VMD Tcl script that draws the C-alpha trace (Angstrom):
set ca {
  {-107.41 -7.36 32.24}
  {-104.76 -9.60 32.95}
  {-101.04 -8.58 33.11}
  {-98.64 -8.38 35.34}
  {-95.31 -9.51 37.63}
  {-95.51 -13.42 38.69}
  {-93.37 -14.34 41.64}
  {-89.74 -15.35 40.84}
  {-90.55 -19.21 40.83}
  {-92.60 -18.86 37.46}
  {-90.44 -15.97 35.65}
  {-86.47 -15.51 35.64}
  {-85.47 -12.48 37.37}
  {-82.16 -10.64 37.10}
  {-80.08 -9.67 40.09}
  {-81.91 -6.28 39.99}
  {-85.08 -7.58 40.11}
  {-85.79 -7.06 36.45}
  {-86.99 -9.56 34.21}
  {-85.73 -11.28 31.63}
  {-88.51 -11.66 29.21}
  {-91.98 -11.01 28.38}
  {-94.13 -13.52 27.65}
  {-97.37 -12.79 25.84}
  {-100.58 -14.80 25.99}
  {-103.21 -14.69 23.12}
  {-105.66 -16.98 22.20}
  {-104.48 -19.87 21.20}
  {-100.99 -19.75 21.43}
  {-97.72 -17.85 23.71}
  {-94.88 -16.13 22.69}
  {-92.10 -15.66 25.66}
  {-89.41 -12.75 23.89}
  {-86.47 -12.04 25.71}
  {-86.03 -8.42 27.28}
  {-82.57 -8.20 25.50}
  {-84.45 -8.49 22.33}
  {-86.51 -5.60 22.92}
  {-85.81 -2.28 20.74}
  {-88.45 0.10 21.88}
  {-92.12 0.72 22.83}
  {-94.64 3.36 21.22}
  {-97.91 4.39 21.79}
  {-100.68 5.93 23.77}
  {-103.95 5.70 25.98}
  {-105.73 3.17 23.45}
  {-102.58 1.40 21.69}
  {-98.64 0.30 22.68}
  {-96.34 -0.87 19.91}
  {-93.53 -3.27 21.66}
  {-90.49 -3.70 19.03}
  {-88.43 -6.38 19.20}
  {-85.97 -7.65 17.00}
  {-88.09 -10.81 15.93}
  {-91.41 -9.52 16.31}
  {-93.63 -6.69 17.29}
  {-96.33 -6.71 19.63}
  {-99.37 -3.97 19.25}
  {-101.38 -4.29 22.42}
  {-105.02 -2.02 22.54}
  {-107.19 -0.90 25.40}
  {-107.86 1.54 27.62}
  {-105.96 3.21 30.25}
  {-102.63 2.22 28.53}
  {-100.14 4.88 29.30}
  {-99.84 3.17 33.08}
  {-97.80 0.21 31.15}
  {-94.83 2.21 29.44}
  {-93.32 2.80 33.05}
  {-93.54 -1.33 33.44}
  {-92.25 -2.04 30.30}
  {-89.36 0.67 30.14}
  {-87.99 -0.80 33.29}
  {-88.54 -4.29 31.94}
  {-91.14 -4.84 35.13}
  {-93.31 -6.96 32.91}
  {-93.78 -10.81 33.78}
  {-96.84 -11.36 31.06}
  {-99.58 -9.44 29.02}
  {-102.40 -11.74 28.10}
  {-105.51 -11.50 26.07}
  {-108.42 -11.53 27.97}
  {-111.43 -14.56 28.36}
  {-114.31 -12.85 26.32}
  {-116.57 -12.13 29.22}
  {-113.44 -10.15 30.78}
  {-113.43 -7.69 27.85}
  {-116.15 -5.64 29.50}
  {-115.13 -5.15 33.23}
  {-114.91 -1.55 33.74}
  {-111.36 -1.19 35.58}
  {-109.46 1.82 36.63}
  {-106.24 0.57 35.52}
  {-105.17 -0.50 32.27}
  {-107.12 -2.67 30.22}
  {-106.18 -5.13 27.73}
  {-108.56 -5.55 24.85}
  {-106.66 -7.11 22.31}
  {-102.83 -8.41 21.59}
  {-101.33 -9.11 18.24}
  {-98.24 -10.44 17.49}
  {-96.03 -10.99 14.32}
  {-92.94 -11.84 13.34}
  {-90.47 -9.46 11.73}
  {-89.09 -10.38 7.97}
  {-85.75 -10.66 8.54}
  {-84.45 -9.32 4.78}
}
mol new
graphics top color blue
foreach p $ca { graphics top sphere $p radius 0.5 }
foreach p [lrange $ca 0 end-1] q [lrange $ca 1 end] { graphics top cylinder $p $q radius 0.2 }
display resetview
């Protein structure tokens, strides 16, 4: 799984130490979603939904419960779909297997 907090030189951090945006990197595309447009997150150990005003993000994997605290504090700088060989690495922490991003219809 690849996710984490980048240092302040690569990601903007506010005066409280919170990240201003979440970068979502999928295989051939990247999104930067501002945390001030974050509405809520829900899910469990194997799937989490992050709802922003403009996009819905679904993260699938294992041991994802620990990401919820980082999401709640905007402490997460980026999440990334792993390269194919990384999908089978056994880790004790959260492991992302798939990320999908859909634009929300503004009708």
